[in-house]
FIRO-966039 format. One line per field, with one value per residue: x negated, z, y of N, C-alpha, C, O in turn; residue number from 0. Coordinates in nm, 3 decimals, padded with zeros to 5 digits. Example, Ala and Ser with C-alpha at 12.3 -4.5 7.8 and 13.67 -1.06 7.14 Angstrom:
n_c1: c(-01.319, -01.285);
n_c3: c(00.780, 00.708);
n_c2: c(-00.569, -00.225);
ca_c1: c(-01.230, -01.367);
ca_c3: c(00.780, 00.714);
ca_c2: c(-00.450, -00.106);
c_c1: c(-01.320, -01.290);
c_c3: c(00.780, 00.787);
c_c2: c(-00.330, 00.003);
o_c1: c(-01.424, -01.341);
o_c3: c(00.846, 00.804);
o_c2: c(-00.332, 00.114);
num: c(0, 1);
//
This chain:
n_c1: c(-13.189, -12.900, -12.551, -12.264, -11.925, -11.621, -11.373, -11.270, -11.077, -11.048, -11.307, -11.357, -11.133, -11.046, -11.039, -10.849, -10.578, -10.670, -10.743, -10.979, -11.136, -11.364, -11.711, -12.050, -12.337, -12.635, -12.885, -13.133, -13.274, -13.532, -13.599, -13.792, -13.763, -13.566, -13.345, -13.151, -12.831, -12.674, -12.372, -12.165, -11.853, -11.551, -11.231, -10.919, -10.841, -10.604, -10.540, -10.470, -10.363, -10.316, -10.091, -09.980, -09.662, -09.423, -09.468, -09.268, -09.038, -08.748, -08.743, -08.593, -08.316, -08.093, -07.990, -07.834, -07.945, -08.213, -08.389, -08.600, -08.760, -08.976, -09.060, -08.884, -08.978, -09.286, -09.357, -09.552, -09.675, -09.741, -09.950, -09.995, -10.264, -10.374, -10.568, -10.837, -11.146, -11.308, -11.550, -11.888, -12.123, -12.418, -12.606, -12.538, -12.591, -12.869, -12.948, -12.869, -13.041, -13.283, -13.245, -13.255, -13.527, -13.645, -13.553, -13.685, -13.942, -13.954);
n_c3: c(11.713, 11.749, 11.713, 11.757, 11.691, 11.705, 11.768, 11.750, 11.851, 12.114, 12.218, 12.175, 12.283, 12.261, 11.998, 11.699, 11.565, 11.313, 10.995, 11.009, 11.188, 11.272, 11.327, 11.242, 11.349, 11.264, 11.395, 11.405, 11.175, 10.981, 10.733, 10.471, 10.513, 10.705, 10.966, 10.945, 10.964, 10.950, 10.858, 10.870, 10.783, 10.878, 10.788, 10.965, 11.072, 11.056, 11.331, 11.485, 11.795, 11.971, 12.213, 12.496, 12.574, 12.590, 12.699, 12.759, 12.788, 12.970, 13.301, 13.389, 13.585, 13.741, 13.986, 14.228, 14.478, 14.442, 14.304, 14.125, 13.881, 13.708, 13.361, 13.114, 12.861, 12.701, 12.450, 12.155, 12.123, 11.922, 11.921, 11.748, 11.658, 11.562, 11.581, 11.567, 11.388, 11.170, 11.352, 11.401, 11.293, 11.396, 11.186, 11.013, 11.177, 11.203, 10.936, 10.902, 11.084, 10.959, 10.729, 10.843, 10.922, 10.666, 10.559, 10.727, 10.639, 10.401);
n_c2: c(11.874, 11.667, 11.594, 11.400, 11.320, 11.142, 11.214, 11.499, 11.680, 11.594, 11.625, 11.897, 12.074, 12.337, 12.418, 12.488, 12.289, 12.064, 11.906, 11.779, 11.531, 11.406, 11.474, 11.524, 11.676, 11.830, 12.014, 12.278, 12.226, 12.293, 12.534, 12.695, 12.980, 13.021, 12.896, 12.599, 12.449, 12.136, 11.989, 11.708, 11.592, 11.422, 11.299, 11.246, 10.916, 10.670, 10.471, 10.170, 10.041, 09.750, 09.638, 09.445, 09.429, 09.679, 10.007, 10.196, 10.056, 09.981, 09.843, 09.535, 09.432, 09.223, 09.194, 09.378, 09.433, 09.422, 09.657, 09.673, 09.482, 09.252, 09.307, 09.126, 09.075, 09.060, 09.150, 09.217, 09.544, 09.818, 10.091, 10.389, 10.585, 10.904, 11.101, 11.041, 10.990, 10.753, 10.570, 10.692, 10.492, 10.307, 10.279, 10.491, 10.709, 10.680, 10.721, 10.989, 11.111, 11.055, 11.206, 11.457, 11.464, 11.454, 11.698, 11.874, 11.843, 11.979);
ca_c1: c(-13.081, -12.787, -12.430, -12.166, -11.794, -11.517, -11.246, -11.304, -10.978, -11.076, -11.436, -11.349, -10.988, -11.016, -11.027, -10.716, -10.550, -10.730, -10.747, -11.110, -11.131, -11.498, -11.817, -12.190, -12.407, -12.781, -12.930, -13.278, -13.335, -13.609, -13.621, -13.907, -13.740, -13.462, -13.297, -13.035, -12.751, -12.609, -12.248, -12.096, -11.718, -11.465, -11.089, -10.857, -10.819, -10.500, -10.596, -10.365, -10.404, -10.212, -10.070, -09.885, -09.554, -09.396, -09.473, -09.147, -08.922, -08.703, -08.750, -08.460, -08.278, -07.951, -07.955, -07.827, -08.028, -08.354, -08.382, -08.713, -08.800, -09.069, -09.002, -08.869, -09.050, -09.417, -09.380, -09.660, -09.639, -09.852, -09.961, -10.068, -10.340, -10.407, -10.663, -10.976, -11.201, -11.382, -11.668, -12.019, -12.198, -12.562, -12.679, -12.511, -12.666, -13.010, -12.964, -12.860, -13.165, -13.387, -13.220, -13.309, -13.673, -13.680, -13.530, -13.791, -14.067, -13.947);
ca_c3: c(11.794, 11.674, 11.792, 11.683, 11.754, 11.621, 11.816, 11.767, 11.937, 12.254, 12.258, 12.171, 12.285, 12.236, 11.855, 11.642, 11.499, 11.181, 10.933, 11.042, 11.316, 11.310, 11.280, 11.277, 11.336, 11.278, 11.412, 11.403, 11.052, 10.937, 10.592, 10.466, 10.561, 10.807, 11.028, 10.875, 11.035, 10.856, 10.912, 10.795, 10.837, 10.845, 10.812, 11.060, 11.026, 11.137, 11.408, 11.561, 11.915, 12.006, 12.356, 12.536, 12.652, 12.557, 12.827, 12.788, 12.798, 13.110, 13.374, 13.396, 13.711, 13.747, 14.127, 14.279, 14.597, 14.398, 14.197, 14.033, 13.845, 13.595, 13.227, 13.061, 12.735, 12.683, 12.307, 12.108, 12.095, 11.851, 11.933, 11.635, 11.695, 11.441, 11.602, 11.558, 11.259, 11.185, 11.434, 11.337, 11.333, 11.422, 11.059, 10.964, 11.263, 11.166, 10.806, 10.922, 11.148, 10.854, 10.648, 10.919, 10.909, 10.530, 10.544, 10.801, 10.563, 10.283);
ca_c2: c(11.822, 11.614, 11.573, 11.321, 11.304, 11.083, 11.269, 11.640, 11.747, 11.558, 11.681, 12.043, 12.100, 12.478, 12.446, 12.472, 12.163, 12.060, 11.774, 11.721, 11.460, 11.363, 11.563, 11.497, 11.804, 11.830, 12.152, 12.303, 12.177, 12.409, 12.565, 12.786, 13.115, 13.032, 12.773, 12.544, 12.349, 12.046, 11.933, 11.603, 11.591, 11.308, 11.320, 11.154, 10.780, 10.607, 10.361, 10.102, 09.969, 09.654, 09.621, 09.342, 09.491, 09.818, 10.081, 10.274, 09.967, 09.981, 09.717, 09.476, 09.370, 09.188, 09.188, 09.516, 09.448, 09.431, 09.755, 09.662, 09.347, 09.256, 09.303, 08.992, 09.059, 09.123, 09.146, 09.303, 09.682, 09.881, 10.236, 10.446, 10.705, 10.979, 11.210, 10.996, 10.950, 10.628, 10.598, 10.706, 10.373, 10.324, 10.298, 10.626, 10.800, 10.670, 10.786, 11.134, 11.155, 11.052, 11.324, 11.572, 11.460, 11.493, 11.843, 11.945, 11.834, 12.066);
c_c1: c(-12.973, -12.671, -12.328, -12.036, -11.700, -11.378, -11.270, -11.207, -10.999, -11.204, -11.438, -11.201, -10.951, -11.002, -10.883, -10.703, -10.600, -10.725, -10.880, -11.102, -11.268, -11.602, -11.952, -12.264, -12.556, -12.823, -13.083, -13.346, -13.404, -13.617, -13.735, -13.882, -13.640, -13.424, -13.168, -12.963, -12.676, -12.488, -12.196, -11.959, -11.642, -11.321, -11.038, -10.830, -10.713, -10.556, -10.484, -10.425, -10.288, -10.209, -09.975, -09.781, -09.542, -09.389, -09.346, -09.021, -08.878, -08.716, -08.608, -08.437, -08.128, -07.902, -07.950, -07.910, -08.177, -08.357, -08.493, -08.741, -08.896, -08.995, -08.993, -08.959, -09.183, -09.454, -09.489, -09.605, -09.761, -09.843, -10.044, -10.132, -10.388, -10.523, -10.810, -11.017, -11.259, -11.507, -11.794, -12.102, -12.348, -12.639, -12.658, -12.587, -12.815, -13.036, -12.958, -12.986, -13.282, -13.369, -13.276, -13.461, -13.716, -13.662, -13.636, -13.924, -14.070, -14.019);
c_c3: c(11.702, 11.769, 11.704, 11.762, 11.655, 11.671, 11.852, 11.860, 12.085, 12.303, 12.261, 12.170, 12.255, 12.087, 11.809, 11.577, 11.356, 11.125, 10.963, 11.180, 11.364, 11.252, 11.329, 11.250, 11.357, 11.287, 11.413, 11.286, 10.990, 10.785, 10.588, 10.529, 10.675, 10.862, 10.959, 10.969, 10.932, 10.925, 10.818, 10.862, 10.793, 10.877, 10.913, 10.994, 11.116, 11.201, 11.490, 11.678, 11.954, 12.155, 12.379, 12.625, 12.622, 12.686, 12.859, 12.795, 12.945, 13.173, 13.395, 13.532, 13.706, 13.891, 14.182, 14.405, 14.563, 14.279, 14.092, 14.006, 13.727, 13.462, 13.182, 12.939, 12.740, 12.535, 12.268, 12.076, 12.033, 11.866, 11.816, 11.679, 11.567, 11.459, 11.592, 11.413, 11.277, 11.266, 11.350, 11.383, 11.342, 11.293, 11.004, 11.046, 11.227, 11.033, 10.818, 10.990, 11.049, 10.760, 10.716, 10.909, 10.769, 10.506, 10.616, 10.727, 10.443, 10.311);
c_c2: c(11.768, 11.588, 11.503, 11.314, 11.236, 11.122, 11.415, 11.712, 11.714, 11.626, 11.834, 12.085, 12.245, 12.510, 12.425, 12.335, 12.168, 11.919, 11.703, 11.658, 11.417, 11.456, 11.509, 11.627, 11.780, 11.976, 12.157, 12.235, 12.298, 12.416, 12.667, 12.923, 13.127, 12.895, 12.729, 12.448, 12.268, 11.984, 11.825, 11.588, 11.467, 11.345, 11.218, 11.020, 10.718, 10.481, 10.301, 10.026, 09.879, 09.631, 09.504, 09.406, 09.638, 09.901, 10.158, 10.188, 09.963, 09.843, 09.666, 09.413, 09.343, 09.179, 09.331, 09.540, 09.461, 09.527, 09.743, 09.515, 09.355, 09.255, 09.159, 08.971, 09.132, 09.114, 09.245, 09.442, 09.749, 10.033, 10.286, 10.576, 10.771, 11.075, 11.168, 10.975, 10.810, 10.660, 10.613, 10.587, 10.402, 10.351, 10.438, 10.728, 10.799, 10.740, 10.938, 11.187, 11.153, 11.171, 11.449, 11.578, 11.503, 11.643, 11.924, 11.943, 11.929, 12.197);
o_c1: c(-12.955, -12.689, -12.308, -12.036, -11.699, -11.277, -11.286, -11.249, -10.971, -11.209, -11.512, -11.150, -10.835, -10.956, -10.806, -10.802, -10.575, -10.703, -10.892, -11.065, -11.288, -11.586, -11.965, -12.255, -12.598, -12.797, -13.151, -13.461, -13.338, -13.639, -13.771, -13.972, -13.629, -13.467, -13.086, -13.027, -12.620, -12.498, -12.183, -11.950, -11.665, -11.291, -11.104, -10.800, -10.730, -10.614, -10.410, -10.525, -10.175, -10.313, -09.898, -09.809, -09.639, -09.310, -09.319, -08.911, -08.961, -08.702, -08.515, -08.527, -08.048, -07.783, -08.053, -07.943, -08.256, -08.331, -08.480, -08.746, -08.898, -08.882, -09.082, -09.011, -09.192, -09.566, -09.516, -09.501, -09.872, -09.743, -10.151, -10.066, -10.438, -10.573, -10.899, -10.935, -11.259, -11.564, -11.806, -12.146, -12.395, -12.728, -12.752, -12.643, -12.879, -13.136, -13.034, -13.033, -13.370, -13.467, -13.336, -13.518, -13.811, -13.745, -13.672, -14.009, -14.177, -14.025);
o_c3: c(11.591, 11.889, 11.589, 11.884, 11.536, 11.622, 11.969, 11.939, 12.171, 12.414, 12.339, 12.067, 12.226, 12.053, 11.873, 11.540, 11.285, 11.199, 10.943, 11.277, 11.483, 11.143, 11.440, 11.140, 11.455, 11.194, 11.421, 11.295, 10.952, 10.718, 10.693, 10.594, 10.737, 10.811, 10.921, 11.044, 10.837, 11.037, 10.698, 10.984, 10.685, 10.976, 10.943, 10.875, 11.238, 11.134, 11.558, 11.663, 11.969, 12.217, 12.290, 12.741, 12.628, 12.774, 12.976, 12.806, 13.033, 13.106, 13.416, 13.588, 13.672, 13.915, 14.182, 14.436, 14.646, 14.166, 13.982, 14.099, 13.655, 13.452, 13.208, 12.918, 12.777, 12.499, 12.339, 12.011, 12.085, 11.830, 11.788, 11.731, 11.476, 11.360, 11.607, 11.326, 11.388, 11.250, 11.242, 11.498, 11.301, 11.290, 10.953, 10.991, 11.222, 11.019, 10.752, 10.958, 11.055, 10.716, 10.651, 10.890, 10.753, 10.441, 10.570, 10.748, 10.388, 10.224);
o_c2: c(11.817, 11.565, 11.542, 11.302, 11.268, 11.070, 11.450, 11.796, 11.797, 11.677, 11.894, 12.127, 12.273, 12.619, 12.354, 12.272, 12.265, 11.823, 11.582, 11.724, 11.394, 11.511, 11.458, 11.683, 11.718, 12.053, 12.055, 12.192, 12.394, 12.315, 12.721, 12.977, 13.233, 12.791, 12.813, 12.374, 12.323, 11.933, 11.849, 11.573, 11.414, 11.411, 11.118, 11.012, 10.713, 10.395, 10.373, 09.955, 09.925, 09.607, 09.469, 09.435, 09.713, 09.867, 10.183, 10.241, 09.943, 09.740, 09.745, 09.349, 09.431, 09.158, 09.399, 09.654, 09.505, 09.486, 09.796, 09.434, 09.455, 09.207, 09.078, 08.861, 09.249, 09.077, 09.342, 09.455, 09.738, 10.095, 10.233, 10.666, 10.705, 11.127, 11.252, 10.946, 10.756, 10.767, 10.555, 10.582, 10.507, 10.436, 10.499, 10.823, 10.904, 10.812, 11.009, 11.297, 11.239, 11.231, 11.534, 11.685, 11.579, 11.706, 12.032, 12.030, 11.956, 12.284);
num: c(0, 1, 2, 3, 4, 5, 6, 7, 8, 9, 10, 11, 12, 13, 14, 15, 16, 17, 18, 19, 20, 21, 22, 23, 24, 25, 26, 27, 28, 29, 30, 31, 32, 33, 34, 35, 36, 37, 38, 39, 40, 41, 42, 43, 44, 45, 46, 47, 48, 49, 50, 51, 52, 53, 54, 55, 56, 57, 58, 59, 60, 61, 62, 63, 64, 65, 66, 67, 68, 69, 70, 71, 72, 73, 74, 75, 76, 77, 78, 79, 80, 81, 82, 83, 84, 85, 86, 87, 88, 89, 90, 91, 92, 93, 94, 95, 96, 97, 98, 99, 100, 101, 102, 103, 104, 105);
//
């Protein structure tokens, strides 16, 4: 079995805060005398998401009879996310599965 995550805090919210944000787990890797589990870990990677319009910017209205009006500015707003690692791409997943096969052959 294998399991991959690039946001460990989201997938396992019960764990304590850690510098590890991504994990790849290979289980049931057989060794001659016992079962082995293989863990590959990744640190958090700062990720920026660009939005059109700042969500916490107050809406503007100059007419007291109209309390709500659209925002005048939809300037670019960048949200910085810290809890994700770089994603586990397809090639890395394939290489880890090949590693599992090689370990099972030992």
